[in-house]
MARGU-43330 format. One record per residue (C-alpha): chain; x, z, y. Coordinates in nm, 3 decimals, padded with zeros to 5 digits, m for minus. Layout:
A/X/Z/Y
...
REM end
This chain:
A/01.614/02.568/m03.863
A/01.690/02.942/m03.862
A/01.607/03.294/m04.015
A/01.510/03.592/m03.811
A/01.594/03.920/m03.976
A/01.462/04.259/m03.854
A/01.732/04.530/m03.843
A/01.729/04.769/m04.136
A/01.769/05.048/m03.879
A/01.443/04.976/m03.715
A/01.286/05.141/m03.520
A/01.616/05.221/m03.324
A/01.443/05.432/m03.053
A/01.125/05.625/m03.135
A/00.927/05.878/m02.936
A/01.055/06.240/m02.941
A/00.796/06.524/m02.919
A/01.080/06.746/m02.799
A/01.112/06.544/m02.487
A/00.765/06.539/m02.303
A/00.877/06.246/m02.089
A/00.920/06.027/m02.394
A/00.679/06.192/m02.633
A/00.431/05.904/m02.671
A/00.650/05.578/m02.639
A/01.009/05.448/m02.621
A/00.968/05.067/m02.606
A/01.057/04.756/m02.434
A/01.435/04.825/m02.450
A/01.689/04.618/m02.266
A/02.069/04.658/m02.364
A/02.413/04.537/m02.280
A/02.752/04.563/m02.458
A/02.972/04.768/m02.220
A/03.321/04.818/m02.365
A/03.292/04.976/m02.701
A/02.934/05.119/m02.623
A/02.604/04.958/m02.611
A/02.398/05.089/m02.314
A/02.026/05.082/m02.337
A/01.741/05.140/m02.087
A/01.383/05.150/m02.202
A/01.027/05.241/m02.097
A/00.943/05.598/m02.181
A/00.587/05.708/m02.215
A/00.511/06.073/m02.157
A/00.278/06.318/m02.348
A/m00.064/06.346/m02.206
A/m00.093/06.546/m01.890
A/m00.385/06.659/m01.684
A/m00.292/06.563/m01.336
A/m00.592/06.451/m01.148
A/m00.611/06.083/m01.025
A/m00.305/05.993/m01.234
A/m00.249/05.786/m01.547
A/m00.312/05.983/m01.871
A/00.053/05.908/m01.960
A/00.328/05.839/m01.709
A/00.588/05.571/m01.759
A/00.960/05.633/m01.658
A/01.284/05.449/m01.744
A/01.502/05.621/m02.013
A/01.852/05.565/m02.105
A/02.058/05.599/m02.418
A/02.393/05.472/m02.554
A/02.530/05.387/m02.892
A/02.853/05.347/m03.058
A/02.732/05.107/m03.330
A/02.459/04.928/m03.140
A/02.174/05.070/m03.367
A/02.176/05.454/m03.338
A/02.110/05.567/m02.975
A/02.199/05.908/m02.842
A/02.230/06.094/m02.528
A/01.880/06.010/m02.429
A/01.775/06.101/m02.077
A/01.532/05.991/m01.791
A/01.711/05.754/m01.569
A/01.460/05.617/m01.309
A/01.151/05.831/m01.235
A/00.896/05.775/m00.965
A/01.019/05.872/m00.625
A/00.923/05.608/m00.372
A/00.561/05.539/m00.274
A/00.558/05.196/m00.436
A/00.638/05.337/m00.781
A/00.447/05.655/m00.759
A/00.234/05.591/m01.064
A/00.502/05.458/m01.291
A/00.819/05.271/m01.375
A/00.792/05.027/m01.652
A/00.974/04.766/m01.861
A/01.330/04.753/m01.745
A/01.575/04.467/m01.765
A/01.947/04.552/m01.752
A/02.218/04.319/m01.638
A/02.583/04.388/m01.555
A/02.712/04.183/m01.268
A/03.074/04.228/m01.189
A/03.118/04.603/m01.201
A/02.763/04.681/m01.091
A/02.458/04.736/m01.301
A/02.118/04.604/m01.198
A/01.808/04.740/m01.357
A/01.487/04.553/m01.261
A/01.163/04.709/m01.363
A/00.793/04.709/m01.283
A/00.673/04.954/m01.015
A/00.316/05.092/m00.995
A/00.200/05.198/m00.654
A/m00.172/05.269/m00.724
A/m00.412/05.416/m00.966
A/m00.635/05.282/m01.105
A/m00.402/04.995/m01.125
A/m00.462/04.674/m00.939
A/m00.274/04.344/m00.949
A/m00.160/04.394/m00.594
A/m00.001/04.734/m00.686
A/00.207/04.598/m00.970
A/00.537/04.469/m00.836
A/00.902/04.427/m00.921
A/01.168/04.674/m00.808
A/01.540/04.722/m00.874
A/01.795/05.002/m00.910
A/02.161/04.918/m00.839
A/02.424/05.155/m00.973
A/02.792/05.164/m01.083
A/02.780/05.479/m01.270
A/02.407/05.553/m01.369
A/02.428/05.868/m01.153
A/02.404/05.733/m00.800
A/02.094/05.506/m00.783
A/02.005/05.268/m00.499
A/01.663/05.161/m00.540
A/01.453/04.880/m00.364
A/01.108/04.732/m00.383
A/01.172/04.360/m00.461
A/00.853/04.143/m00.450
A/00.575/04.193/m00.193
A/00.343/04.038/m00.449
A/00.241/04.075/m00.817
A/00.533/04.035/m01.051
A/00.681/04.169/m01.369
A/00.972/04.118/m01.606
A/01.227/04.043/m01.348
A/01.593/03.992/m01.470
A/01.918/03.899/m01.307
A/02.130/03.624/m01.434
A/02.476/03.762/m01.530
A/02.663/03.524/m01.305
A/02.587/03.308/m00.997
A/02.435/02.968/m01.035
A/02.561/02.712/m00.783
A/02.714/02.999/m00.581
A/02.379/03.191/m00.560
A/02.249/03.510/m00.715
A/01.955/03.411/m00.939
A/01.667/03.590/m01.093
A/01.384/03.494/m01.334
A/01.064/03.683/m01.360
A/00.685/03.652/m01.434
A/00.453/03.600/m01.146
A/00.085/03.660/m01.125
A/00.092/03.844/m01.469
A/m00.216/04.043/m01.358
A/m00.366/03.751/m01.160
A/m00.354/03.481/m01.412
A/m00.246/03.228/m01.488
A/00.098/03.369/m01.506
A/00.398/03.156/m01.475
A/00.784/03.206/m01.518
A/00.954/03.184/m01.184
A/01.308/03.160/m01.058
A/01.463/03.261/m00.722
A/01.807/03.206/m00.580
A/01.980/03.419/m00.305
A/02.273/03.346/m00.072
A/02.343/03.719/m00.050
A/02.253/04.032/m00.252
A/02.026/04.183/00.016
A/01.794/03.880/m00.002
A/01.688/04.004/m00.329
A/01.479/04.275/m00.171
A/01.401/04.096/00.155
A/01.032/04.056/00.225
A/01.101/03.777/00.462
A/01.285/03.588/00.192
A/01.000/03.631/m00.052
A/00.726/03.539/00.194
A/00.896/03.213/00.249
A/00.967/03.163/m00.120
A/00.602/03.213/m00.206
A/00.493/02.922/00.015
A/00.652/02.679/m00.233
A/00.583/02.866/m00.554
A/00.529/02.551/m00.772
A/00.873/02.431/m00.690
A/01.027/02.750/m00.842
A/00.802/02.787/m01.150
A/00.766/02.663/m01.508
A/00.466/02.697/m01.725
A/00.544/02.688/m02.092
A/00.192/02.782/m02.206
A/00.038/02.539/m02.460
A/m00.326/02.639/m02.388
A/m00.510/02.754/m02.082
A/m00.591/03.067/m02.285
A/m00.226/03.161/m02.347
A/m00.018/03.397/m02.146
A/00.351/03.408/m02.090
A/00.599/03.676/m01.964
A/00.977/03.690/m01.929
A/01.147/03.886/m02.203
A/01.517/03.941/m02.208
A/01.764/03.860/m01.927
A/01.903/03.509/m01.991
A/02.202/03.452/m02.217
A/02.456/03.192/m02.116
A/02.551/02.948/m02.399
A/02.722/02.609/m02.406
A/02.401/02.440/m02.452
A/02.213/02.609/m02.164
A/02.064/02.935/m02.058
A/01.875/03.083/m02.347
A/01.563/03.285/m02.239
A/01.391/03.490/m02.490
A/01.019/03.534/m02.373
A/00.673/03.659/m02.480
A/00.422/03.394/m02.553
A/00.084/03.546/m02.616
A/m00.164/03.311/m02.768
A/m00.539/03.346/m02.712
A/m00.480/03.619/m02.459
A/m00.785/03.515/m02.266
A/m01.006/03.436/m02.564
A/m01.018/03.514/m02.933
A/m00.767/03.725/m03.120
A/m00.458/03.761/m02.912
A/m00.119/03.698/m03.075
A/00.188/03.844/m02.930
A/00.480/03.635/m03.040
A/00.846/03.599/m02.929
A/00.968/03.251/m02.854
A/01.270/03.089/m02.680
A/01.348/02.845/m02.401
A/01.670/02.652/m02.342
A/01.726/02.596/m01.968
A/01.966/02.377/m01.788
A/02.283/02.551/m01.688
A/02.285/02.414/m01.330
A/01.907/02.399/m01.289
A/01.745/02.673/m01.494
A/01.396/02.549/m01.361
A/01.444/02.256/m01.606
A/01.345/02.319/m01.973
A/01.563/02.128/m02.212
A/01.457/02.285/m02.535
A/01.200/02.524/m02.679
A/01.070/02.675/m02.998
A/00.752/02.514/m03.139
A/00.592/02.846/m03.198
A/00.664/03.216/m03.236
A/00.955/03.325/m03.454
A/00.869/03.694/m03.442
A/00.518/03.832/m03.464
A/00.373/04.175/m03.561
A/00.420/04.229/m03.931
A/00.590/04.551/m04.001
A/00.392/04.876/m03.979
A/00.592/04.990/m03.670
A/00.470/04.657/m03.503
A/00.110/04.667/m03.608
A/00.030/05.038/m03.567
A/00.102/05.233/m03.259
A/m00.015/05.316/m02.904
A/m00.132/04.942/m02.864
A/m00.150/04.775/m03.207
A/m00.004/04.438/m03.298
A/00.246/04.381/m03.026
A/00.599/04.257/m03.032
A/00.748/04.216/m02.677
A/01.099/04.099/m02.621
A/01.294/04.286/m02.350
A/01.668/04.242/m02.408
A/01.927/04.040/m02.589
A/02.304/04.083/m02.673
A/02.534/03.822/m02.815
A/02.741/03.991/m03.079
A/02.989/03.728/m03.217
A/02.773/03.454/m03.363
A/02.469/03.674/m03.397
A/02.199/03.713/m03.120
A/02.044/04.051/m03.130
A/01.705/04.064/m02.971
A/01.569/04.400/m02.854
A/01.192/04.431/m02.846
A/00.919/04.677/m02.816
A/00.669/04.726/m03.108
A/00.318/04.838/m03.069
A/00.397/04.979/m02.728
A/00.552/05.276/m02.916
A/00.904/05.205/m03.039
A/01.206/04.981/m02.978
A/01.342/04.750/m03.248
A/01.608/04.480/m03.306
A/01.581/04.141/m03.473
A/01.886/03.922/m03.544
A/01.930/03.539/m03.559
A/02.238/03.312/m03.582
A/02.275/03.175/m03.238
A/02.404/02.838/m03.363
A/02.088/02.789/m03.583
A/01.852/02.898/m03.312
A/02.001/02.660/m03.054
A/01.994/02.372/m03.287
A/01.629/02.427/m03.347
A/01.546/02.427/m02.980
A/01.674/02.083/m02.927
A/01.391/01.826/m02.905
A/01.551/01.563/m03.127
A/01.684/01.823/m03.383
A/01.571/01.707/m03.733
A/01.773/01.832/m04.036
A/01.501/01.682/m04.260
A/01.501/01.303/m04.189
A/01.253/01.049/m04.306
A/01.371/00.733/m04.487
A/01.230/00.440/m04.296
A/00.932/00.440/m04.085
A/00.667/00.387/m04.344
A/00.560/00.511/m04.686
A/00.770/00.406/m04.993
A/00.450/00.383/m05.202
A/00.095/00.287/m05.114
A/m00.226/00.247/m05.318
A/m00.272/m00.090/m05.487
A/m00.626/m00.188/m05.415
A/m00.635/m00.426/m05.712
A/m00.578/m00.128/m05.955
A/m00.914/00.069/m05.976
A/m00.742/00.387/m06.094
A/m00.526/00.410/m05.782
A/m00.726/00.213/m05.531
A/m00.810/00.515/m05.319
A/m00.478/00.699/m05.292
A/m00.139/00.773/m05.435
A/00.030/01.101/m05.337
A/00.206/01.421/m05.432
A/00.469/01.282/m05.659
A/00.689/01.477/m05.908
A/01.054/01.347/m05.943
A/01.323/01.352/m06.199
A/01.672/01.187/m06.202
A/01.746/01.049/m06.548
A/01.928/00.746/m06.689
A/02.053/00.630/m06.337
A/01.700/00.618/m06.208
A/01.474/00.846/m06.012
A/01.146/00.854/m06.191
A/00.827/00.951/m06.001
A/00.506/01.070/m06.161
A/00.247/01.063/m05.887
A/m00.114/01.149/m05.837
A/m00.331/00.848/m05.810
A/m00.697/00.858/m05.712
A/m00.975/00.598/m05.786
A/m01.271/00.538/m05.566
A/m01.479/00.783/m05.772
A/m01.235/01.056/m05.687
A/m01.086/01.090/m06.030
A/m00.714/01.181/m06.035
A/m00.461/01.051/m06.284
A/m00.081/01.014/m06.292
A/00.090/00.685/m06.225
A/00.462/00.595/m06.270
A/00.724/00.447/m06.047
A/01.106/00.434/m06.053
A/01.400/00.358/m05.823
A/01.758/00.302/m05.895
A/01.884/00.412/m05.542
A/01.601/00.676/m05.493
A/01.460/00.499/m05.191
A/01.333/00.151/m05.281
A/01.068/00.143/m05.560
A/01.194/m00.099/m05.828
A/00.909/m00.068/m06.082
A/00.560/00.050/m06.108
A/00.304/00.112/m06.401
A/00.007/m00.107/m06.402
A/m00.189/00.145/m06.599
A/m00.190/00.526/m06.552
A/00.064/00.703/m06.776
A/m00.145/01.028/m06.800
A/m00.513/01.058/m06.782
A/m00.758/01.345/m06.827
A/m00.786/01.417/m07.197
A/m00.926/01.771/m07.239
A/m01.276/01.912/m07.144
A/m01.117/02.133/m06.865
A/m01.020/01.838/m06.666
A/m01.299/01.579/m06.739
A/m01.541/01.512/m06.461
A/m01.863/01.722/m06.487
A/m02.010/01.602/m06.155
A/m01.956/01.344/m05.892
A/m01.649/01.443/m05.665
A/m01.292/01.537/m05.714
A/m01.170/01.593/m06.063
A/m00.894/01.527/m06.309
A/m00.510/01.589/m06.318
A/m00.355/01.682/m05.995
A/m00.007/01.742/m05.833
A/00.243/01.731/m06.119
A/00.569/01.914/m06.123
A/00.844/01.822/m06.376
A/01.115/02.039/m06.529
A/01.390/01.931/m06.768
A/01.507/02.181/m07.029
A/01.733/02.064/m07.299
A/01.585/01.726/m07.425
A/01.233/01.795/m07.327
A/01.046/01.736/m06.992
A/00.789/01.991/m06.911
A/00.498/01.908/m06.684
A/00.276/02.155/m06.509
A/m00.016/02.029/m06.313
A/m00.348/02.134/m06.172
A/m00.656/02.068/m06.409
A/m01.001/02.044/m06.241
A/m01.324/01.940/m06.384
A/m01.514/01.942/m06.063
A/m01.716/02.249/m06.133
A/m01.495/02.544/m06.244
A/m01.199/02.679/m06.069
A/m00.875/02.479/m06.080
A/m00.620/02.607/m06.327
A/m00.271/02.545/m06.427
A/m00.231/02.307/m06.736
A/00.097/02.244/m06.920
A/00.225/01.969/m07.133
A/00.560/01.817/m07.250
A/00.743/01.491/m07.350
A/01.082/01.413/m07.497
A/01.339/01.266/m07.280
A/01.370/00.986/m07.546
A/01.000/00.886/m07.509
A/00.992/00.936/m07.134
A/01.281/00.692/m07.082
A/01.136/00.451/m07.335
A/00.803/00.483/m07.150
A/00.630/00.585/m07.471
A/00.394/00.813/m07.305
A/00.332/01.045/m07.616
A/00.246/01.376/m07.433
A/00.194/01.695/m07.611
A/m00.151/01.850/m07.623
A/m00.241/01.994/m07.284
A/m00.300/02.366/m07.258
A/m00.444/02.576/m06.976
A/m00.184/02.843/m06.936
A/m00.328/03.028/m06.639
A/m00.570/03.323/m06.659
A/m00.945/03.271/m06.690
A/m01.154/03.310/m06.371
A/m00.849/03.273/m06.134
A/m00.799/02.994/m05.876
A/m00.451/02.882/m05.974
A/m00.260/02.576/m05.866
A/00.082/02.444/m05.754
A/00.287/02.535/m06.054
A/00.627/02.462/m06.189
A/00.838/02.593/m06.479
A/01.167/02.750/m06.381
A/01.455/02.548/m06.556
A/01.626/02.849/m06.694
A/01.540/03.147/m06.921
A/01.556/03.481/m06.743
A/01.613/03.761/m06.980
A/01.373/03.708/m07.278
A/01.125/03.506/m07.081
A/01.071/03.178/m06.904
A/00.912/03.189/m06.555
A/00.611/02.994/m06.406
A/00.590/02.975/m06.031
A/00.232/02.917/m05.925
A/m00.017/02.987/m05.646
A/m00.300/03.227/m05.702
A/m00.550/03.260/m05.421
A/m00.339/03.277/m05.111
A/m00.006/03.386/m05.266
A/00.293/03.238/m05.425
A/00.348/03.418/m05.770
A/00.603/03.433/m06.039
A/00.500/03.525/m06.390
A/00.673/03.531/m06.729
A/00.570/03.346/m07.046
A/00.736/03.422/m07.380
A/00.812/03.075/m07.501
A/00.772/02.706/m07.435
A/00.537/02.661/m07.711
A/00.242/02.685/m07.469
A/m00.061/02.886/m07.588
A/m00.390/02.916/m07.402
A/m00.381/03.153/m07.110
A/m00.019/03.258/m07.189
A/00.032/03.374/m06.834
A/m00.094/03.740/m06.857
A/00.007/03.867/m06.520
A/m00.033/03.785/m06.160
A/00.274/03.891/m05.964
A/00.286/03.789/m05.582
A/00.635/03.745/m05.431
A/00.549/03.568/m05.113
A/00.225/03.601/m04.907
A/00.090/03.435/m04.578
A/00.246/03.573/m04.263
A/m00.006/03.689/m04.011
A/m00.005/03.498/m03.689
A/00.272/03.247/m03.809
A/00.258/02.882/m03.906
A/00.179/02.981/m04.266
A/m00.078/03.264/m04.183
A/m00.369/03.106/m04.354
A/m00.253/02.992/m04.709
A/00.079/02.908/m04.881
A/00.160/02.741/m05.204
A/00.461/02.611/m05.405
A/00.575/02.252/m05.328
A/00.864/02.126/m05.557
A/01.061/02.291/m05.834
A/01.351/02.521/m05.743
A/01.675/02.355/m05.621
A/01.995/02.520/m05.752
A/02.247/02.584/m05.477
A/02.571/02.786/m05.417
A/02.377/03.072/m05.228
A/02.082/03.083/m05.463
A/01.766/02.901/m05.575
A/01.582/02.722/m05.293
A/01.209/02.658/m05.320
A/01.004/02.433/m05.076
A/00.663/02.570/m05.000
A/00.371/02.457/m04.792
A/00.193/02.665/m04.535
A/m00.125/02.635/m04.322
A/m00.202/02.823/m04.002
A/m00.533/02.987/m03.925
A/m00.539/02.801/m03.582
A/m00.511/02.457/m03.743
A/m00.532/02.278/m04.074
A/m00.185/02.114/m04.074
A/00.022/02.135/m04.395
A/00.384/02.210/m04.310
A/00.679/02.267/m04.525
A/00.909/02.583/m04.524
A/01.174/02.710/m04.762
A/01.237/03.031/m04.965
A/01.581/03.146/m05.085
A/01.572/03.326/m05.414
A/01.855/03.529/m05.586
A/02.062/03.333/m05.813
A/02.054/03.575/m06.101
A/01.710/03.710/m06.043
A/01.476/03.445/m05.906
A/01.192/03.683/m05.865
A/01.387/03.846/m05.582
A/01.318/03.688/m05.236
A/01.630/03.695/m05.017
A/01.503/03.491/m04.722
A/01.237/03.266/m04.596
A/01.258/03.018/m04.300
A/01.108/03.145/m03.989
A/00.979/02.800/m03.877
A/00.875/02.503/m04.082
A/01.152/02.261/m04.177
A/00.925/01.958/m04.211
A/00.582/01.866/m04.064
A/00.351/01.565/m04.007
A/00.476/01.337/m03.733
A/00.420/00.984/m03.838
A/00.085/00.818/m03.826
A/00.055/00.789/m04.200
A/00.114/01.165/m04.226
A/m00.145/01.240/m03.971
A/m00.422/00.985/m04.073
A/m00.545/00.956/m04.424
A/m00.805/01.113/m04.663
A/m00.681/01.464/m04.541
A/m00.517/01.433/m04.201
A/m00.194/01.617/m04.104
A/m00.038/01.665/m04.438
A/00.316/01.647/m04.586
A/00.311/01.783/m04.940
A/00.619/01.738/m05.163
A/00.597/01.789/m05.540
A/00.933/01.656/m05.639
A/01.306/01.679/m05.525
A/01.626/01.548/m05.673
A/01.988/01.600/m05.553
A/02.230/01.313/m05.548
A/02.583/01.332/m05.395
A/02.495/01.647/m05.215
A/02.172/01.522/m05.058
A/01.818/01.644/m05.136
A/01.569/01.368/m05.175
A/01.219/01.502/m05.096
A/00.939/01.289/m05.221
A/00.604/01.392/m05.057
A/00.239/01.308/m05.031
A/00.137/01.211/m04.675
A/m00.222/01.273/m04.555
A/m00.345/01.273/m04.928
A/m00.308/00.882/m04.911
A/00.047/00.756/m04.956
A/00.392/00.872/m05.062
A/00.692/00.920/m04.826
A/01.059/01.009/m04.860
A/01.267/01.245/m04.669
A/01.629/01.359/m04.706
A/01.840/01.662/m04.608
A/02.197/01.751/m04.690
A/02.208/02.042/m04.938
A/02.478/02.215/m04.720
A/02.214/02.198/m04.423
A/01.947/02.335/m04.633
A/02.174/02.617/m04.723
A/02.282/02.679/m04.364
A/01.926/02.752/m04.261
A/01.947/03.077/m04.439
A/02.258/03.204/m04.275
REM end
């Protein structure tokens, strides 16, 4: 898994009203490292003008350079419309240095109003950015063409988007024996006859749209192609996202790896507000040591940079890449039909490692949908050695007693050990009122003796608030203890003055993490298991649900070691998601939902509910979990 971080310098190129040629937009930037400088070309959108039978704003290709790769100066127009086939605009350049020659491919517009037949690919060839040799490349509708930085099997190679304005669009490849074939109409007319042999279609749905983003980056694993994947382009709310493909080094028409979804979507204000709202569009990439810098246009107005560690991104592209691995191919705990209190389901277990055993307190559900907690234990953390035949915790207070048929009771426990006491937070639900966070405790001595003498349970969350998914942080921060919980759609952290729980002692609601629009966790998020202490900070697993589906996936959040209210990072993609049949089929399909983790010998054991029916176990090395946040 990997983390994508936007540059603190964003936007790196913004419109300048002092330059009429770039007064409205400076976006879709493509860049290369050239000696000590970073050279960039970008689409510049002019101020409004009143030329009859012309676009309201004219696009040209601008150029700039930077000493540090973030602050660009010496901005000037580089490619302006001159030839008939580009009379109405030059858009979206891709820059490649091949030997000692620079190739800038761009979209050329020959008619206005625009028609698909008038939108084609063109190229400028130059050695000094002063003398420009330009050619029309494709005799058909195409955009986003980029030259590979070296020959493949002895041939020049390009990748581009074909039929972008006559969908469905595809990503296509062409190979040339000699440079002049690149702009040979004869070559292209022959090539077009066998289009399907040269094209790939990474769309996941007929309503999706794809376009080439950055020029390909060569890695040991394959050619890395950053591209635009627009979901619901032809129906519903369009989502512009940035994704990646890994292509075979010898045959780039073969996809050998890909992202499972977008890793960059419009979120920041400069991405959501602009000439065209809610757009991120990749157009360039530079490998800077171990870091991949992705250049992209935001809201068709500015240019920006996002960074990701290349090693982590490449690992995530591999089809068989799983850093979280299931133990076995079946659940570790299933409902016992002969016990009425858990005959319907066992799921969402809390976990604690004490006395050379892993102890699980799991949610058990009867056929009348009443939830209680059962007990199981394992010496090795994998094989269950003992079970309770009776529930060890049942609804005791009015706020968790069933008031009408349907779900009710005690749900989704989380355990925290502080000194010689185990504190348990759980969701209390009477079937009528909003679910709320309840707290209780038991001594370690009684817990290990299975003398289930729990303290009186108290509702600690505010009245009238939908509050669930809670755990107690294991260390005091300042003068207070911290409760992590989910209020509404957000993950919150709030202080409580002591561990002598009193009614509604959580007095504030302080969100620290919210759903991310358009991402896998766009609909709702919530805490999973209590925080894991690591060398780099506190790691918290959380669940997310997308607006486009109702699948529960698991991600991770990194919190500051000294101040756990400070979020340092968040995984871009889920680290764990339903794959097995028992995770996809159950009372609630497509769910993995951990409530407990333990760490043994540097390995994190993740105990999770699967499809609200059974309990599974997965593992990950703590170092691998930490590595995700690099």
